[in-house]
C-alpha positions in Angstrom: 101.2 135.8 145.8 100.9 133.0 143.3 103.6 133.0 140.6 102.3 133.4 137.1 102.5 130.4 134.7 105.9 130.3 133.1 106.7 129.7 129.4 107.8 126.1 128.6 111.5 125.7 128.0 112.5 124.8 124.5 116.0 123.9 125.4 115.6 120.2 124.7 113.5 120.5 121.6 114.7 119.8 118.1 114.0 121.9 115.0 113.3 121.0 111.4 115.8 122.1 108.8 114.4 124.1 105.9 114.9 123.2 102.2 115.1 119.4 102.6 113.2 118.5 99.4 113.7 116.3 96.4 111.8 117.6 93.3 111.2 115.6 90.1 109.6 116.4 86.8 107.9 114.2 84.1 109.9 115.0 80.9 107.1 113.7 78.7 103.8 114.4 80.5 100.7 112.7 78.9 97.1 113.8 79.2 96.4 112.0 82.4 94.7 114.2 84.9 95.8 112.2 87.9 98.9 113.9 89.4 100.0 110.8 91.2 100.0 108.7 88.0 103.3 107.3 86.7 104.8 109.2 83.7 103.6 107.9 80.4 107.2 107.5 79.2 110.7 108.3 80.3 110.1 108.2 84.1 110.7 110.9 86.7 113.8 113.1 86.4 115.2 115.0 89.4 115.6 118.8 89.0 119.1 119.7 90.2 120.4 123.1 91.5 117.2 124.2 93.3 117.9 126.9 95.9 114.3 127.7 96.9 111.2 125.5 96.8 108.3 127.2 98.5 104.9 125.4 98.1 101.9 127.3 99.5 98.1 127.2 99.5 96.1 130.3 98.9 92.5 130.3 100.2 89.9 132.1 98.1 87.4 133.8 100.4 84.2 135.8 100.2 82.9 138.3 102.7 80.1 136.7 104.6 79.6 139.5 107.1 75.9 140.0 108.0 73.7 141.9 110.4 74.3 139.3 113.1 78.1 139.7 113.0 78.1 142.4 115.6 80.3 144.7 113.5 83.0 142.0 113.1 84.2 141.3 109.6 83.8 137.6 108.5 85.1 135.7 105.5 84.2 132.2 104.3 86.6 130.1 102.3 85.0 129.2 98.9 88.1 127.7 97.2 91.8 127.2 97.3 94.8 127.5 95.1 98.3 125.9 95.1 101.5 127.6 93.9 105.2 127.0 94.2 107.8 129.7 94.1 111.0 128.1 92.7 114.5 129.4 92.0 117.9 127.8 91.5 121.2 127.6 89.5 121.8 126.2 86.1 123.9 123.1 86.8 124.8 120.3 84.3 127.4 118.0 82.8 130.5 119.3 81.0 131.4 116.4 78.6 132.8 117.8 76.3 130.7 121.0 76.4 128.3 122.2 79.0 124.8 120.6 78.9 122.2 122.0 81.3 120.4 119.8 83.7 117.4 118.3 81.8 115.0 119.0 84.6 115.7 122.7 84.6 115.6 122.8 80.8 112.2 121.2 80.9 110.9 124.0 83.1 112.3 126.6 80.8 111.0 124.9 77.7 107.5 124.6 79.2 107.5 128.3 80.0 108.1 129.1 76.3 104.9 127.3 75.3 101.2 127.4 75.9 98.3 124.8 76.0 99.3 121.3 76.9 103.0 122.1 76.1 103.0 124.7 78.9 101.8 122.3 81.6 104.3 120.4 83.8 103.8 117.2 85.8 105.7 117.4 89.1 106.2 115.6 92.3 108.2 116.4 95.5 108.7 115.2 99.0 110.6 116.1 102.2 113.7 114.0 102.5 113.5 114.0 106.3 110.8 112.6 108.6 108.2 115.3 108.0 105.3 113.8 106.0 105.0 116.3 103.2 104.9 114.6 99.7 102.8 115.6 96.8 102.3 115.4 93.0 100.6 118.0 90.8 100.1 119.5 87.4 100.9 123.2 86.9 101.3 126.0 84.5 104.9 127.0 84.4 106.4 130.5 84.4 110.1 130.1 84.9 112.9 132.1 83.2 116.5 133.0 83.5 117.3 135.9 85.7 119.7 137.6 83.4 122.5 138.1 85.9 125.4 140.4 85.1 128.7 138.5 84.4 130.6 136.9 86.1 127.6 135.9 88.3 126.3 132.3 88.1 123.4 131.7 85.8 120.3 131.8 87.9 116.6 131.1 87.1 113.4 131.5 89.0 109.6 131.5 88.6 106.3 130.2 89.8 104.4 127.0 89.2 100.6 127.4 89.5 98.7 124.3 90.2 96.0 123.0 87.9 93.6 121.8 90.6 94.5 120.2 93.9 97.9 118.5 94.5 97.7 114.9 95.4 99.3 113.4 98.5 101.7 110.6 97.5 103.8 108.0 99.3 107.4 109.0 99.5 109.5 107.0 97.0 112.2 105.0 98.6 115.7 104.2 97.5 119.1 103.1 98.9 122.2 105.1 99.9 125.6 103.4 99.7 128.6 104.2 101.8 132.0 102.5 101.7 134.1 102.2 104.9 137.8 101.8 104.3 140.1 100.9 107.2 143.6 102.2 107.2 146.6 100.3 108.4 146.8 99.7 112.1 143.0 100.1 112.8 142.0 98.0 115.8 138.6 99.4 116.4 136.3 102.2 115.1 133.0 104.0 115.5 130.6 105.1 112.8 128.5 108.2 113.0 125.2 108.5 111.1 123.6 111.9 111.2 124.9 112.8 114.7 124.3 109.3 116.2 127.5 107.4 117.0 127.8 103.6 117.3 129.5 101.8 120.1 133.1 100.9 119.5 133.3 98.2 116.7 136.1 95.8 117.6 135.0 93.0 115.4 136.4 94.2 112.1 133.9 92.3 109.9 130.8 93.2 107.9 128.6 91.6 110.6 130.3 93.7 113.3 129.6 96.9 111.4 126.0 95.9 110.5 125.2 95.1 114.1 126.5 98.4 115.3 124.7 100.4 112.7 121.4 98.7 113.3 121.6 99.6 117.0 121.3 103.2 116.1 117.7 104.5 116.4 117.9 106.4 113.1 118.9 103.2 111.2 117.2 100.3 112.9 117.2 96.6 112.4 116.9 95.4 108.8 117.6 98.9 107.3 121.2 98.4 106.3 123.1 95.6 104.6 126.9 95.4 104.9 129.3 93.3 102.7 133.0 92.9 102.6 135.8 90.7 103.8 137.3 90.8 107.3 139.3 94.0 107.7 137.4 95.8 105.0 136.6 97.7 103.0 132.9 97.4 103.9 130.0 98.5 101.7 127.0 99.6 103.7 123.7 100.0 101.8 121.1 102.0 103.8 117.4 101.8 102.9 116.4 104.6 105.3 117.2 108.3 104.7 120.7 109.2 105.9 122.7 112.3 105.1 126.1 112.5 106.8 128.1 109.3 107.6 131.5 109.4 109.1 133.9 107.2 111.1 136.6 107.5 113.7 139.3 104.8 114.0 141.5 103.7 116.8 145.1 103.0 115.8 144.5 104.3 112.3 142.2 106.2 110.0 138.8 105.1 108.7 137.4 106.9 105.6 133.8 106.9 104.4 133.0 107.6 100.8 
């Protein structure tokens, strides 16, 4: 008897982590109807403290069942909608008194208004390798949750898109890490998001740069390293990195 086809093993497959988004708001949106347009003034401001960012599309359909459908229901998409469920914590600076994050405050302020003042201009993107990156205008319904003390101050709501969101190119930036070699270090390794370099025995900026560029998640030309022999070394990454650590031989190496 022939054995049935077996399910494919997923043991060697990776999975994508949820929630890896950066979200920004235009604090002074103009009347431009192009979501991907640059802010008229003030630039983009990151919204801090987001705990949930859930963009979704909602097809609008009509029943197109007819006499030839053989009794099977059929629907045809005639439109679409874009919404984002959002929630988070009120974070901010305390110098000398608490000042709420301006991005969150902009959402709350827009929710108290109507007309143009109630529309927000937003953009967001995945901070990993997934391609999702969009900009959009939306009506804003965000409010504080009214938690009972001593709970943290939480807020939540829904952004409802005005028309279709626009695909954008992910903005790029740099991430700086400083490697400090303790007394007695004769060699060390660096780990970037679970990938570890070969042992670095040449304790120079060039030695660290070469080792980092050999990692597949960094690559040639995507990091610059400066510093005198023996460190500290300042590494500036131009590719997305999250966790960077180091392990020394003969002493401790710290990364900040």
